[in-house]
C-alpha positions in Angstrom: -3.4 5.8 57.3 -3.3 7.9 60.5 -4.7 6.3 63.6 -6.4 8.5 66.2 -5.6 7.9 69.8 -8.6 6.9 71.9 -10.0 9.9 73.7 -9.0 9.9 77.4 -12.0 10.0 79.7 -12.7 13.4 81.1 -11.5 14.2 84.6 -14.3 13.8 87.1 -14.9 16.8 89.3 -17.6 18.0 91.8 -19.6 20.0 89.3 -19.5 17.2 86.7 -21.4 14.9 89.1 -24.4 17.1 88.9 -24.3 17.1 85.1 -24.1 13.3 85.2 -27.2 13.2 87.4 -29.1 15.5 85.0 -28.1 13.1 82.2 -29.4 10.1 84.1 -25.9 8.5 84.2 -25.1 6.0 86.9 -21.7 6.5 88.5 -19.4 4.4 90.6 -17.5 5.1 93.8 -15.0 2.9 95.7 -12.6 3.4 98.6 -8.8 3.1 98.2 -6.1 3.6 100.8 -2.8 3.0 99.0 -1.0 3.6 95.7 -1.4 0.2 94.0 -5.1 -0.3 94.7 -5.9 3.3 93.9 -4.1 3.0 90.6 -6.0 -0.2 89.7 -9.3 1.4 90.7 -8.7 4.6 88.8 -7.5 2.8 85.7 -10.6 0.6 85.8 -12.7 3.7 85.3 -14.2 4.3 88.7 -15.6 7.8 88.9 -15.0 8.7 92.6 -12.3 7.4 94.9 -12.9 7.9 98.6 -10.1 7.7 101.1 -12.5 6.9 103.9 -12.1 6.5 107.6 -13.2 2.9 106.9 -9.4 2.4 106.7 -9.7 2.1 110.5 -11.7 -1.1 110.1 -10.1 -2.7 107.0 -6.5 -1.5 107.0 -5.5 -0.4 110.5 -7.3 -3.1 112.5 -9.5 -0.8 114.6 -12.9 -2.0 115.7 -14.6 1.0 114.2 -13.8 4.4 112.6 -13.7 6.5 115.8 -9.9 6.1 116.5 -8.9 7.2 113.0 -6.8 10.4 113.1 -6.3 13.2 110.6 -2.7 12.2 110.3 -3.6 8.7 109.4 -6.0 9.9 106.7 -3.3 12.2 105.3 -0.7 9.4 105.0 -3.1 7.2 103.0 -4.5 10.2 101.0 -1.1 11.2 99.8 -0.4 7.7 98.6 -3.7 7.5 96.7 -3.1 11.0 95.3 0.0 9.8 93.5 -2.0 7.1 91.7 -5.2 8.9 90.7 -5.5 10.6 87.4 -9.2 10.6 86.4 -11.4 10.0 89.4 -12.6 12.6 91.8 -10.6 12.2 94.9 -12.5 12.6 98.2 -11.2 12.4 101.7 -13.1 11.7 104.9 -12.8 14.1 107.8 -12.3 11.7 110.7 -14.0 11.9 114.0 -12.7 14.8 116.1 -11.4 16.8 113.1 -14.5 19.0 112.7 -16.1 18.9 116.2 -14.2 21.7 118.0 -15.2 24.7 116.0 -15.5 26.0 112.5 -11.9 27.4 112.4 -10.4 24.1 113.4 -12.6 22.2 110.9 -11.5 24.6 108.1 -7.9 24.3 109.1 -8.1 20.5 109.0 -10.0 20.4 105.7 -7.4 22.7 104.2 -4.7 20.2 105.2 -6.5 17.4 103.4 -6.7 19.6 100.3 -3.3 21.3 100.4 -1.1 18.6 101.9 -3.1 15.5 100.8 -4.3 16.5 97.4 -8.0 15.9 98.1 -10.4 17.5 95.6 -13.2 17.3 98.1 -13.9 16.4 101.7 -16.7 14.3 103.3 -18.2 14.8 106.7 -21.0 13.1 108.6 -24.2 14.7 109.8 -27.3 16.6 108.6 -28.8 19.8 110.0 -26.2 20.1 112.7 -23.5 20.4 110.1 -25.2 23.0 107.9 -23.4 26.0 109.2 -20.1 24.2 108.9 -20.8 23.1 105.4 -21.5 26.7 104.4 -18.3 27.9 106.0 -16.2 25.2 104.2 -17.9 26.0 100.9 -17.2 29.7 101.4 -13.6 28.8 101.8 -13.7 27.1 98.3 -13.7 23.6 99.7 -16.0 21.1 98.0 -18.1 19.2 100.5 -19.8 15.9 100.3 -22.5 15.3 102.9 -23.2 12.0 104.7 -26.5 11.1 106.4 -28.4 8.0 107.4 -26.1 5.7 109.3 -23.1 7.7 110.4 -20.4 5.3 111.6 -18.6 7.9 113.6 -21.7 8.0 115.9 -21.4 4.4 116.9 -20.9 5.2 120.6 -24.1 7.2 120.5 -26.1 4.7 118.4 -24.9 1.6 120.2 -25.0 -0.5 117.0 -25.1 -0.2 113.2 -28.8 -0.1 112.4 -31.0 0.9 109.5 -31.9 4.6 109.8 -35.1 6.3 108.7 -37.5 3.4 109.4 -40.3 5.5 110.9 -42.2 8.3 109.1 -40.7 10.9 111.4 -37.2 9.6 111.0 -37.7 9.5 107.2 -38.9 13.1 107.1 -35.8 14.1 109.1 -33.5 12.5 106.5 -35.3 14.3 103.7 -35.0 17.6 105.6 -31.3 16.9 106.3 -30.7 16.2 102.6 -32.4 19.4 101.5 -30.5 21.4 104.1 -27.1 20.0 103.0 -28.0 20.9 99.4 -28.9 24.4 100.3 -25.7 24.7 102.3 -23.7 24.0 99.2 -22.8 20.3 99.4 -22.2 18.9 95.9 -23.4 15.3 96.8 -24.8 13.3 99.7 -24.0 9.8 100.9 -27.0 7.9 102.1 -25.9 5.0 104.2 -28.2 2.1 105.3 -31.6 3.7 104.8 -34.7 2.1 103.3 -34.5 2.1 99.5 -37.9 3.9 99.3 -36.5 6.8 101.3 -33.3 6.9 99.4 -35.3 7.0 96.1 -37.4 9.9 97.5 -34.4 11.9 98.5 -32.7 11.3 95.2 -35.8 12.6 93.4 -36.1 15.6 95.8 -32.6 17.0 95.6 -30.8 18.2 92.5 -27.4 17.1 93.7 -26.3 13.4 93.4 -27.0 10.9 96.1 -24.4 8.2 96.8 -25.9 5.0 98.1 -24.4 2.4 100.4 -27.0 0.0 101.6 -29.6 2.4 100.3 -31.0 0.5 97.2 -30.6 1.0 93.5 -32.4 4.4 93.3 -29.4 6.5 94.2 -27.4 8.2 91.5 -24.1 6.7 92.6 -23.1 3.5 94.4 -20.2 3.1 96.8 -18.6 0.1 98.5 -15.6 -0.4 100.6 -13.0 -2.0 98.3 -11.8 -4.6 100.8 -15.4 -5.8 101.4 -16.2 -6.4 97.8 -12.8 -8.1 97.1 -13.0 -10.5 100.0 -10.3 -8.9 102.1 -12.4 -8.2 105.1 -12.7 -10.3 108.3 -15.9 -11.1 110.0 -19.5 -10.9 108.7 -20.2 -8.7 105.8 -23.1 -6.2 105.8 -26.2 -7.3 103.9 -25.6 -4.7 101.1 -22.1 -6.0 100.2 -21.9 -8.1 97.1 -18.5 -9.9 97.1 -17.0 -9.8 93.6 -13.8 -11.8 94.5 -12.2 -13.8 97.3 -8.7 -12.4 97.3 -8.1 -13.7 100.8 -8.1 -17.3 99.6 -5.9 -16.4 96.6 -3.4 -14.7 98.8 -3.4 -17.5 101.3 -2.7 -20.1 98.6 0.1 -18.0 97.2 1.7 -17.4 100.6 1.4 -21.1 101.4 3.0 -22.2 98.1 5.9 -19.8 98.7 6.5 -21.1 102.2 6.4 -24.7 100.9 8.9 -23.9 98.2 11.3 -22.2 100.6 11.1 -25.0 103.1 11.4 -27.6 100.4 14.5 -26.0 98.9 13.0 -25.4 95.5 13.0 -21.6 95.9 15.0 -19.8 94.8 16.2 -21.7 91.7 19.3 -20.8 89.7 17.1 -18.9 87.3 15.9 -16.8 90.3 19.4 -16.0 91.6 22.7 -14.5 90.3 25.9 -16.4 89.4 29.4 -15.1 90.1 31.2 -14.3 86.9 33.6 -17.2 85.8 36.7 -15.0 86.1 36.0 -14.0 89.7 35.0 -17.6 90.6 38.4 -18.8 89.2 40.3 -16.2 91.2 38.5 -17.2 94.3 38.8 -20.9 93.5 35.0 -21.2 93.8 33.4 -24.0 91.8 29.7 -24.1 91.2 27.9 -27.1 92.6 26.8 -29.5 89.9 23.1 -30.1 89.3 23.1 -33.6 90.7 24.4 -32.4 94.1 21.9 -29.6 94.2 19.1 -32.1 93.4 20.2 -34.4 96.1 20.4 -31.6 98.6 16.8 -30.5 97.7 15.5 -34.1 98.1 17.2 -34.3 101.5 15.5 -31.1 102.7 12.1 -32.4 101.6 12.6 -35.7 103.5 
């Protein structure tokens, strides 16, 4: 009897996200910043992988995303690209990479696509980014928008706060979403906005919305991988649901390793390599007997 191989899930791309929205499918997005985690995330079936400038907070130790450079994004993007097979790979355009004119922005976006292997880029901002989004799309670059809380604006905002809490602010968010759609964005991140407004925007635009702190009404949900795995330091945002506490697992493993080394129980004979008997005889080297090794180990522990 011939066995059919299971069908490989179709490659996710920017146009397929809109089809998924039309079908009412809920999709999943996570960040990744290196080869091993990207491979795990991709093989787990995550639909979109974002090499976000959040790497500044969770990988590079910056206080916010503002210091992240294009070169830093590229280094991590290339590593992730080597791991990803199915997911749509999106790269953030970091602060300063699209603020000095459309030509500079296109040049930087092309580097993310050509050098880094990104299949789309993400940039923050609503109406004020419309002309830039149009230009990028005209250059055959897939663009993901990002409105609501825009972390790159922290110096202007002063603090990370819920956006769109007043009627006027909510209307502005809706207008921003429509404008980005008309400009050619294939999806829009809605960050830290009231769930009612996120739901309204999701129903208003034909392109998918990607929620982070925006309620369950969005088409796609995204979290920072380190936050949901318990690898972040400090207080987590309200919208983060921790699915693991890998920090405690890693601490226990590192502590056990250190104890074994200091106690003389690592490495064991099974974890090291013996000199072949003929060479040992020529060199007049005799292996220590088990009793002497055991005594030495006990002496170290005491």
